[in-house]
C-alpha positions, -999 to 999 in steps of 0.1 A, spaced: -840 -803 -638 -807 -800 -655 -775 -806 -640 -750 -773 -635 -714 -779 -639 -686 -753 -626 -657 -751 -648 -625 -734 -628 -594 -727 -646 -564 -718 -624 -535 -704 -639 -502 -697 -619 -489 -661 -619 -466 -659 -594 -433 -656 -616 -453 -626 -635 -464 -612 -603 -426 -613 -592 -414 -598 -623 -441 -572 -621 -427 -562 -583 -390 -563 -594 -401 -538 -623 -421 -517 -600 -392 -519 -578 -365 -510 -603 -385 -480 -616 -386 -468 -577 -349 -469 -579 -347 -453 -612 -370 -425 -602 -351 -420 -568 -317 -419 -588 -332 -395 -614 -345 -371 -587 -316 -372 -566 -290 -364 -592 -269 -332 -588 -268 -332 -624 -292 -319 -647 -312 -349 -666 -336 -348 -693 -353 -370 -717 -362 -360 -753 -378 -369 -784 -365 -358 -819 -387 -337 -839 -376 -340 -878 -387 -318 -910 -405 -331 -940 -373 -346 -952 -367 -364 -921 -336 -342 -908 -337 -330 -870 -354 -297 -867 -367 -293 -830 -370 -317 -803 -397 -320 -775 -389 -324 -737 -406 -356 -725 -391 -354 -688 -367 -334 -668 -352 -337 -630 -354 -316 -602 -318 -306 -610 -330 -297 -647 -343 -263 -631 -313 -255 -617 -288 -257 -641 -311 -242 -668 -336 -217 -649 -365 -233 -667 -394 -248 -648 -402 -283 -653 -438 -268 -659 -424 -245 -685 -407 -270 -707 -424 -307 -705 -441 -314 -736 -431 -282 -755 -401 -281 -778 -372 -267 -775 -378 -238 -802 -407 -229 -782 -392 -226 -749 -361 -213 -765 -363 -197 -796 -332 -189 -811 -316 -219 -800 -286 -234 -821 -295 -254 -852 -261 -269 -845 -272 -285 -812 -305 -295 -825 -283 -316 -853 -258 -329 -831 -287 -343 -806 -304 -355 -839 -278 -378 -846 -277 -391 -812 -314 -398 -817 -311 -413 -849 -282 -432 -850 -277 -443 -811 -245 -432 -811 -234 -412 -775 -220 -379 -777 -200 -360 -749 -190 -322 -756 -191 -290 -740 -213 -263 -754 -223 -226 -751 -261 -222 -752 -264 -183 -761 -300 -183 -755 -292 -194 -717 -255 -174 -717 -245 -204 -697 -217 -231 -705 -228 -268 -699 -209 -299 -702 -229 -327 -718 -231 -365 -720 -261 -375 -742 -272 -410 -754 -302 -427 -771 -323 -451 -748 -349 -458 -778 -349 -448 -816 -357 -415 -818 -351 -401 -782 -324 -388 -768 -314 -382 -731 -287 -356 -718 -270 -358 -685 -253 -325 -681 -243 -292 -656 -235 -256 -658 -199 -253 -661 -202 -212 -665 -183 -204 -636 -152 -227 -647 -153 -210 -680 -154 -175 -667 -125 -183 -644 -106 -195 -675 -115 -167 -695 -100 -142 -667 -67 -165 -667 -61 -165 -703 -68 -125 -707 -44 -122 -676 -17 -143 -695 -24 -121 -727 -19 -91 -707 16 -106 -692 25 -119 -725 25 -85 -743 43 -67 -713 68 -94 -713 69 -88 -753 74 -52 -752 95 -52 -725 133 -31 -726 146 -57 -709 157 -91 -722 133 -121 -709 146 -158 -710 127 -186 -699 139 -222 -699 131 -256 -685 144 -279 -661 163 -296 -693 177 -264 -703 155 -262 -734 143 -226 -743 109 -220 -737 105 -184 -742 124 -157 -754 112 -121 -758 121 -100 -786 144 -81 -767 166 -110 -756 165 -129 -789 180 -92 -808 208 -90 -778 221 -125 -787 215 -117 -826 182 -142 -831 152 -143 -839 128 -158 -810 117 -186 -833 149 -194 -838 156 -199 -800 125 -216 -788 128 -252 -784 170 -251 -783 193 -255 -751 203 -223 -739 236 -239 -741 236 -233 -778 234 -195 -771 268 -195 -748 303 -193 -762 321 -228 -750 341 -212 -726 313 -198 -707 291 -227 -705 304 -240 -673 299 -209 -653 263 -211 -672 257 -246 -656 269 -240 -622 244 -211 -622 214 -229 -637 222 -255 -612 221 -234 -583 190 -215 -595 174 -252 -602 182 -257 -561 167 -225 -548 202 -214 -538 200 -172 -538 228 -155 -556 250 -130 -538 
């Protein structure tokens, strides 16, 4: 009978298993962070046309907060392109994301997405060539509040501009910050000639000490009798 030989080869895979375990732990931590973020987060790949220009992008992955900030469910977007999900999306936004994905240069900006009727604060970066990730949150409430303030300020400005009483505003240095047409006309100037200049430039020299004293008392909160 022939002799049978058994040959065994042993390879130490301790280091490989340790590396795989560390990688798995890192991925779990990343996933937990990704899922628990308050900001919306999404990973995409850019889609280029025949000339290599960004023309669309595909959703690869989104976190739970994505739906809260966009109103779009994960099942309705992952695997589909932006123009399939959001027909009419601004081509300028696609081009901006394409620049990030193809050059690796990060970007941060605010954008109004008309198809969602929402404002977003967005940070975009490139995890690998041809892909881009965005971290964003809905700032529509803040933008609406800012618009209300601007409208209120504009109405106030118009009222002051048209007022028949003179209105003259100065800062703590005594510099003119605003003067309405009525006040400027009373002093014989145009409003643009007064703004940025000291209020003392428009007061006769003899009256300056009294004007400075009055300003000082106003600044200290003293009520004039």
